[in-house]
C-alpha positions in Angstrom: 81.1 86.0 75.5 82.0 83.3 77.9 84.9 82.1 75.6 86.7 85.4 76.1 86.4 85.1 79.9 87.6 81.5 79.7 90.6 82.5 77.6 91.4 85.4 80.0 91.1 83.2 83.1 93.0 80.2 81.9 95.9 82.4 80.6 96.1 84.6 83.7 95.8 81.7 86.2 98.9 80.1 84.7 101.0 83.0 86.0 100.1 82.7 89.6 101.3 80.5 92.4 98.9 81.3 95.2 95.3 80.8 96.2 95.0 84.6 96.4 96.0 84.9 92.7 93.2 82.4 91.7 90.6 84.3 93.7 91.7 87.7 92.3 91.2 86.3 88.8 87.9 84.7 89.7 86.8 88.0 91.2 87.7 89.7 87.9 85.6 87.2 86.0 82.7 87.8 88.3 83.0 91.6 87.9 83.0 91.2 84.1 79.9 88.9 84.3 78.1 91.4 86.5 78.9 94.2 84.1 77.6 92.1 81.2 74.4 91.3 83.0 73.7 94.9 84.3 70.2 96.0 83.8 68.7 92.5 84.0 69.9 91.5 80.5 71.0 88.0 81.8 71.4 86.1 85.0 75.0 86.4 86.4 74.7 83.1 88.3 73.7 81.2 85.1 76.7 82.7 83.2 79.1 82.0 86.1 77.8 78.4 86.3 78.4 78.1 82.5 81.9 79.5 83.0 82.7 77.1 85.9 81.5 74.1 83.8 83.8 74.9 80.9 86.4 72.1 80.6 89.4 74.4 80.3 88.3 76.3 83.4 87.9 73.0 85.3 91.4 71.9 84.3 92.8 75.3 85.4 90.9 75.0 88.7 92.2 71.5 89.4 95.1 72.8 91.5 92.8 75.0 93.5 90.4 72.1 94.2 93.0 70.8 96.6 92.5 73.9 98.8 88.7 74.0 98.9 88.6 74.9 102.7 91.1 77.7 102.4 89.3 79.1 99.3 86.0 79.2 101.2 87.6 80.8 104.2 89.4 83.5 102.2 86.2 84.3 100.3 84.2 84.6 103.6 86.8 86.6 105.5 88.5 88.9 103.0 86.8 92.1 101.9 88.8 91.9 98.7 86.6 89.0 97.5 83.2 90.3 98.6 81.9 90.0 95.1 82.6 86.2 95.2 80.4 85.7 98.2 77.3 85.7 96.1 78.7 82.9 94.1 80.3 80.9 97.0 78.0 78.0 96.7 78.7 77.7 92.9 82.5 77.9 93.5 82.3 75.4 96.3 80.3 72.9 94.3 82.6 73.3 91.3 85.7 72.7 93.4 84.0 69.7 95.0 83.3 68.1 91.6 86.8 68.7 90.3 89.5 66.1 91.0 92.4 67.5 93.0 95.5 67.4 90.9 98.4 68.8 92.8 100.5 69.7 89.8 101.6 72.9 91.3 101.8 73.6 95.0 99.8 76.8 95.8 100.8 79.1 98.6 98.2 80.0 101.1 99.0 83.6 102.0 96.3 85.2 104.1 96.5 88.8 103.1 95.0 91.5 105.4 92.5 93.9 104.1 93.8 96.8 102.1 92.8 99.4 104.8 94.9 97.5 107.3 98.0 97.5 105.1 97.5 101.2 104.4 97.2 102.1 108.1 100.4 100.2 108.8 102.2 102.1 106.1 101.0 105.4 107.5 102.2 104.4 110.9 105.6 103.4 109.6 106.0 106.6 107.7 104.4 108.8 110.4 105.8 112.4 110.2 108.0 113.5 113.1 106.1 115.7 115.6 106.6 119.4 115.1 108.6 120.9 117.9 107.7 124.5 118.7 110.8 126.6 119.2 110.8 129.8 121.1 111.7 132.8 119.0 114.1 134.6 121.4 117.7 135.4 121.1 120.1 133.3 123.0 123.3 134.8 124.2 126.3 132.7 123.0 128.3 131.0 125.7 131.9 131.4 124.6 133.7 134.8 124.8 134.5 135.0 121.0 130.9 134.1 120.0 129.5 136.6 122.5 131.7 139.4 121.1 130.8 138.5 117.5 127.1 138.4 118.5 127.2 141.9 120.1 129.2 143.4 117.2 126.6 142.0 114.8 123.7 143.5 116.8 125.5 146.9 116.9 126.2 146.8 113.2 122.6 145.9 112.5 121.3 148.9 114.6 123.8 151.3 112.8 122.6 150.0 109.4 118.9 150.5 110.3 119.6 154.0 111.7 121.5 155.0 108.5 118.6 153.7 106.4 116.1 155.6 108.4 118.1 158.8 108.2 118.6 158.4 104.5 114.8 157.9 104.0 113.9 160.9 106.1 116.0 163.4 104.0 
């Protein structure tokens, strides 16, 4: 059970280059553990401790161990990692006990909450306000336009009268 999570985590973490990526993958592992332990079948903290003590996971977390302060700050501040808050002490202890190997430089990209991003997108794509137009005929300004306008109205009236007379018969 833990071996599948370890395989998943180690594989996926290899693709990322940011602290955020590591935390997303840890969050996914925590969600899987919580699902496994639903209904009191097992203790999620014990399983997560076992996961964190796995040698392959510790090697994968060696780059993250260099950014312990940023990790703690992101878990505490970001609503995206709310499920990691219950395991913050375990994560912090694990990162403290892992030697910082800076094989790959991780980016620290503080990402705002999803609702903040979505509200910005809505503001950026805000629809133009609807302008109410008055529904009245405007008399054209030039002589030719005015003549064509008057002729069009007269023809319209003639067509309507012919239709009415035709229907009355």
